[in-house]
C-alpha positions as CSV (number, residue, x, y, z in Angstrom):
1,M,22.8,-6.7,-24.1
2,A,25.4,-8.1,-26.4
3,R,27.6,-10.8,-24.9
4,K,31.3,-10.8,-25.5
5,S,33.3,-14.0,-25.2
6,K,36.0,-13.7,-22.6
7,P,38.5,-16.2,-21.1
8,K,37.4,-15.4,-17.6
9,A,34.7,-17.4,-15.9
10,D,32.7,-14.4,-14.7
11,G,30.9,-14.1,-18.0
12,A,30.1,-10.4,-17.6
13,A,28.5,-8.8,-20.6
14,V,29.8,-5.4,-21.6
15,K,27.8,-3.1,-23.8
16,T,28.5,0.6,-24.5
17,L,25.2,2.4,-24.6
18,Q,24.9,5.8,-26.4
19,R,21.9,8.0,-26.9
20,R,20.1,7.3,-30.1
21,K,16.9,8.6,-31.7
22,P,14.2,7.3,-29.3
23,L,12.3,4.3,-30.4
24,P,8.7,3.6,-29.6
25,R,8.5,2.3,-26.0
26,G,7.5,-1.2,-27.0
27,Q,10.6,-1.5,-29.2
28,R,13.1,-0.4,-26.7
29,G,15.5,-2.9,-25.1
30,A,18.3,-2.6,-22.6
31,A,20.9,-3.3,-25.2
32,G,19.4,-1.0,-27.7
33,S,20.8,-2.9,-30.6
34,G,19.0,-6.3,-30.7
35,G,21.7,-8.0,-28.6
36,R,20.9,-10.7,-26.0
37,L,20.1,-9.5,-22.5
38,K,21.8,-11.0,-19.5
39,A,20.0,-13.7,-17.7
40,M,19.3,-11.5,-14.7
41,P,17.2,-8.4,-15.6
42,L,18.7,-5.1,-14.5
43,S,15.7,-4.4,-12.3
44,K,16.4,-7.6,-10.3
45,A,19.7,-6.4,-9.0
46,S,19.8,-5.8,-5.2
47,I,23.1,-4.1,-5.3
48,V,24.3,-1.8,-8.1
49,V,27.9,-0.5,-8.0
50,V,28.3,2.7,-10.0
51,T,31.8,3.6,-11.1
52,G,33.7,5.2,-14.0
53,M,35.5,8.2,-15.1
54,S,35.5,11.3,-13.0
55,G,33.1,13.8,-14.5
56,S,31.1,11.2,-16.3
57,G,27.9,11.7,-14.2
58,K,28.2,9.3,-11.3
59,G,26.4,11.8,-9.0
60,T,23.5,12.1,-11.5
61,V,23.2,8.3,-11.8
62,L,23.2,7.8,-8.0
63,K,20.5,10.5,-7.7
64,A,18.4,8.5,-10.2
65,F,18.8,5.4,-8.1
66,E,17.9,7.3,-5.0
67,D,14.7,8.5,-6.7
68,L,13.9,4.8,-7.5
69,G,14.1,4.0,-3.8
70,F,17.6,2.6,-3.6
71,F,19.7,3.1,-0.5
72,C,22.6,5.1,-1.9
73,V,26.2,5.4,-0.5
74,D,28.8,7.4,-2.4
75,N,32.5,6.6,-2.0
76,L,32.0,3.6,0.4
77,P,35.5,2.1,1.1
78,V,35.8,-0.9,-1.1
79,D,36.9,-3.1,1.7
80,L,33.6,-2.4,3.4
81,I,31.4,-3.5,0.5
82,P,31.2,-7.2,1.5
83,K,30.2,-6.2,5.0
84,F,27.6,-3.8,3.7
85,A,26.2,-6.5,1.4
86,E,26.0,-8.9,4.3
87,L,24.1,-6.4,6.5
88,S,21.7,-5.6,3.6
89,R,20.9,-9.3,3.2
90,T,20.4,-10.1,6.9
91,S,18.7,-6.9,8.1
92,G,15.9,-6.9,5.4
93,E,15.8,-3.1,5.7
94,I,17.8,-2.4,2.6
95,P,16.2,-4.3,-0.3
96,R,18.1,-2.4,-3.0
97,A,21.3,-0.4,-2.7
98,A,23.5,1.6,-5.1
99,L,27.1,2.2,-4.2
100,G,29.4,4.8,-5.7
101,V,33.1,3.8,-6.2
102,D,35.7,5.9,-8.0
103,I,39.3,6.8,-8.3
104,R,39.3,8.6,-4.9
105,E,39.7,5.1,-3.4
106,G,43.4,5.3,-4.3
107,E,45.4,2.1,-3.9
108,A,42.4,0.3,-2.4
109,L,40.8,0.4,-5.9
110,R,43.2,-2.4,-7.0
111,R,41.4,-4.8,-4.7
112,F,38.0,-3.9,-6.1
113,P,37.8,-6.5,-9.0
114,A,38.4,-9.4,-6.6
115,I,35.9,-7.9,-4.1
116,F,33.2,-7.5,-6.8
117,R,33.7,-11.0,-8.2
118,A,33.1,-12.4,-4.7
119,L,30.2,-10.1,-4.1
120,R,28.5,-11.2,-7.4
121,D,28.8,-14.9,-6.3
122,E,26.8,-14.1,-3.1
123,T,24.4,-11.3,-4.2
124,P,22.5,-10.2,-7.3
125,A,24.9,-7.4,-8.1
126,I,25.5,-5.4,-11.2
127,L,28.4,-3.1,-12.1
128,I,27.8,0.1,-14.1
129,F,30.8,1.8,-15.6
130,L,30.3,5.5,-16.8
131,Q,32.6,6.9,-19.4
132,A,32.8,9.9,-21.8
133,S,35.3,11.0,-24.4
134,D,38.3,13.1,-23.3
135,E,36.9,16.2,-25.0
136,V,33.6,15.9,-23.1
137,L,35.4,15.3,-19.7
138,L,37.7,18.3,-20.4
139,R,34.7,20.5,-21.1
140,R,32.9,19.4,-17.9
141,F,35.9,20.0,-15.7
142,S,36.3,23.4,-17.3
143,E,32.7,24.3,-16.7
144,T,32.7,23.2,-13.0
145,R,36.3,24.5,-12.4
146,R,37.0,21.5,-10.3
147,P,40.5,19.9,-10.2
148,H,40.9,16.3,-11.3
149,P,40.9,13.8,-8.3
150,L,44.3,12.6,-9.2
151,G,45.7,16.0,-8.3
152,S,45.8,19.6,-9.5
153,A,49.6,19.3,-10.1
154,L,48.9,16.9,-13.0
155,P,47.7,18.4,-16.3
156,L,44.0,17.7,-16.7
157,R,44.3,15.8,-20.0
158,R,47.1,13.7,-18.5
159,G,45.0,13.0,-15.4
160,I,42.1,11.8,-17.5
161,E,44.4,9.5,-19.5
162,T,45.9,8.1,-16.3
163,E,42.5,7.5,-14.7
164,R,41.3,5.7,-17.8
165,K,44.2,3.3,-17.6
166,L,43.8,2.7,-13.9
167,L,40.1,1.9,-14.3
168,A,40.5,-0.4,-17.3
169,P,40.5,-3.6,-15.2
170,I,37.2,-2.5,-13.6
171,R,35.6,-1.6,-16.9
172,K,36.2,-5.2,-18.1
173,L,34.0,-6.4,-15.2
174,A,31.1,-4.1,-16.0
175,N,27.6,-5.4,-16.8
176,L,26.7,-2.1,-18.4
177,V,29.0,0.6,-19.8
178,I,27.3,3.9,-20.5
179,D,28.8,6.6,-22.6
180,T,27.3,9.7,-21.0
181,G,28.7,12.2,-23.5
182,R,25.5,12.4,-25.5
183,F,23.1,12.7,-22.6
184,N,22.1,15.7,-20.7
185,V,21.3,15.4,-17.0
186,H,17.6,14.7,-17.4
187,E,18.1,12.2,-20.2
188,L,20.7,10.3,-18.2
189,K,18.4,10.0,-15.2
190,Q,15.6,8.8,-17.4
191,F,17.8,6.3,-19.1
192,V,18.8,4.8,-15.7
193,S,15.2,4.9,-14.3
194,E,13.7,3.1,-17.3
195,R,16.1,0.2,-17.0
196,F,16.3,-0.3,-13.3
197,Q,12.8,0.4,-12.0
198,S,11.1,-2.8,-10.9
199,P,7.7,-3.7,-12.2
200,A,6.2,-2.6,-8.9
201,D,7.7,0.9,-9.2
202,E,5.5,1.5,-12.2
203,R,2.4,1.3,-10.0
204,S,3.9,2.8,-6.8
205,M,2.9,6.4,-7.3
206,L,-0.1,7.4,-5.1
207,I,-2.9,8.9,-7.2
208,S,-5.4,11.0,-5.3
209,C,-8.8,11.6,-6.9
210,V,-10.4,14.7,-5.4
211,S,-13.9,16.2,-5.8
212,F,-14.5,19.8,-5.2
213,G,-17.0,22.6,-5.9
214,Y,-16.0,25.7,-7.9
215,R,-18.0,27.9,-5.7
216,H,-15.6,27.1,-2.9
217,G,-12.4,27.5,-5.0
218,L,-9.9,25.2,-6.6
219,P,-7.9,22.8,-4.5
220,S,-4.4,24.3,-4.2
221,D,-2.5,21.0,-4.5
222,S,-4.1,19.9,-7.8
223,D,-1.8,18.6,-10.6
224,L,-4.7,18.0,-13.0
225,V,-8.1,19.6,-12.9
226,F,-11.2,18.5,-14.9
227,D,-14.3,20.6,-15.0
228,V,-17.4,18.3,-15.1
229,R,-20.1,21.1,-14.9
230,F,-21.2,20.2,-18.4
231,L,-22.8,17.0,-17.1
232,P,-26.5,17.0,-16.1
233,N,-26.9,18.3,-12.6
234,P,-28.8,16.0,-10.1
235,N,-29.0,18.9,-7.6
236,Y,-32.2,20.1,-9.4
237,I,-34.0,16.8,-9.0
238,P,-35.7,16.8,-5.5
239,K,-35.1,13.2,-4.7
240,F,-31.3,13.6,-5.3
241,H,-30.9,17.1,-3.7
242,R,-29.9,15.8,-0.3
243,L,-27.9,12.9,-1.5
244,S,-24.3,12.9,-2.8
245,G,-22.6,11.4,-5.9
246,K,-21.6,8.4,-3.8
247,H,-25.2,7.2,-3.7
248,P,-25.9,4.5,-6.3
249,A,-29.1,6.2,-7.6
250,V,-27.3,9.5,-8.1
251,A,-24.4,7.8,-9.9
252,R,-26.8,5.9,-12.1
253,F,-28.6,9.1,-13.1
254,I,-25.4,10.9,-14.0
255,R,-24.1,7.9,-16.0
256,S,-27.4,7.5,-17.8
257,F,-26.3,10.2,-20.2
258,A,-24.1,9.4,-23.2
259,Q,-21.7,12.3,-22.7
260,T,-20.9,11.0,-19.2
261,E,-19.8,7.6,-20.4
262,E,-17.9,9.1,-23.3
263,F,-16.1,11.5,-20.9
264,L,-15.2,8.7,-18.5
265,R,-13.8,6.6,-21.3
266,H,-11.6,9.4,-22.7
267,I,-10.4,10.6,-19.3
268,T,-9.5,7.1,-18.2
269,E,-7.5,6.5,-21.4
270,L,-5.7,9.8,-21.0
271,L,-4.7,9.1,-17.5
272,V,-3.5,5.6,-18.2
273,Y,-1.3,7.2,-20.9
274,L,-0.1,10.1,-18.7
275,I,0.6,8.4,-15.4
276,P,3.6,6.3,-16.5
277,H,5.2,9.4,-17.8
278,Y,4.8,11.2,-14.5
279,I,6.3,8.2,-12.7
280,R,9.4,8.3,-15.0
281,E,9.8,11.9,-14.2
282,G,10.1,10.9,-10.5
283,K,6.7,12.0,-9.1
284,S,5.7,10.1,-6.0
285,Y,2.1,11.3,-5.9
286,L,-0.4,12.8,-8.3
287,T,-3.5,14.8,-7.4
288,I,-6.4,14.7,-10.0
289,S,-9.3,17.0,-9.1
290,F,-12.8,17.0,-10.5
291,G,-14.9,20.0,-10.1
292,C,-18.6,20.7,-10.3
293,T,-20.7,23.7,-9.0
294,G,-21.1,22.7,-5.4
295,G,-18.8,19.6,-5.1
296,R,-21.6,17.2,-4.0
297,H,-22.9,15.3,-7.0
298,R,-21.1,15.2,-10.4
299,S,-17.6,15.7,-9.2
300,V,-18.0,13.1,-6.4
301,M,-19.3,10.5,-8.8
302,M,-16.5,11.2,-11.2
303,A,-13.7,11.0,-8.6
304,E,-15.1,7.7,-7.3
305,T,-15.4,6.2,-10.7
306,I,-12.0,7.3,-12.0
307,S,-10.3,6.1,-8.8
308,K,-11.9,2.6,-9.2
309,A,-11.0,2.5,-12.9
310,L,-7.3,3.3,-12.2
311,A,-7.2,0.8,-9.2
312,R,-8.5,-1.9,-11.6
313,R,-5.4,-1.2,-13.7
314,G,-3.1,-1.8,-10.8
315,F,-2.4,1.8,-9.8
316,L,-2.4,2.9,-6.1
317,T,-5.3,5.2,-5.6
318,K,-7.2,7.0,-2.9
319,V,-10.3,9.2,-3.2
320,S,-11.4,12.3,-1.1
321,H,-14.3,14.7,-1.3
322,R,-13.4,18.2,-0.2
323,D,-16.8,19.8,-0.3
324,I,-19.3,17.0,0.1
325,A,-20.5,18.2,3.5
326,K,-20.9,21.9,2.5
């Protein structure tokens, strides 16, 4: 994030971020233009204050923070922010919070800059300011048919201009200024999620690896289903008939074939690629089902092996065998 030199001692960096042509993930940065990042990563903030122009997407951004596990409060009176922060620090029950503040605060909003400076001295806090052009805001108000918070007696364009002037001192304090005019709702949520999720969030989705038999029907809660009936079937070997795919001898037999190892490698690589995308879309759990004929041998071995492979890569996994006793 680019740093602007300012006479004030708070040293807040302000950067307007607009949607650009996506870069490869490894080349993306929070600033998006090669600027220096602030010393504290965005994901380390324990309190994020979201403010900005009415109609610029504050509700969408707060929803994105809620999906990331933040405790969200919209329109908390600004004079209560220090008390809320103190309770969050001492209780230990609210590790991360996102607070919505906007023009509805009225005269109390004039006290917000001093309150936020004091908050930032005590707590890892970040201020996000959302904005959009007058034309975008006019269109959004027209689509929703909602009056401007400054009053329906005021012409809409005049209300937007007045609000922009009133919020100018707060915008100067912002760590992150986001122009939402070139985002749709989904893109804005993804933008926020990618920058504020903690490293632990990327591995927090529960992945269930399930084995089943096609003769008993598909699991109804499956997100992904892989048919492993093309693998050699241990059921026709007398010494393996009464065992399951959890038995080491059965697993060794199935894995002794080249197609098994090749399939395991390709499926593991596919899942390692897919899972982060599911996480960014907000999924909290993913069910991956592996099916063979009876659900006792091949599917069981596959679910066990894939679950362990994903766990080794740091993902949270569990394994279950629906038809192993049938």
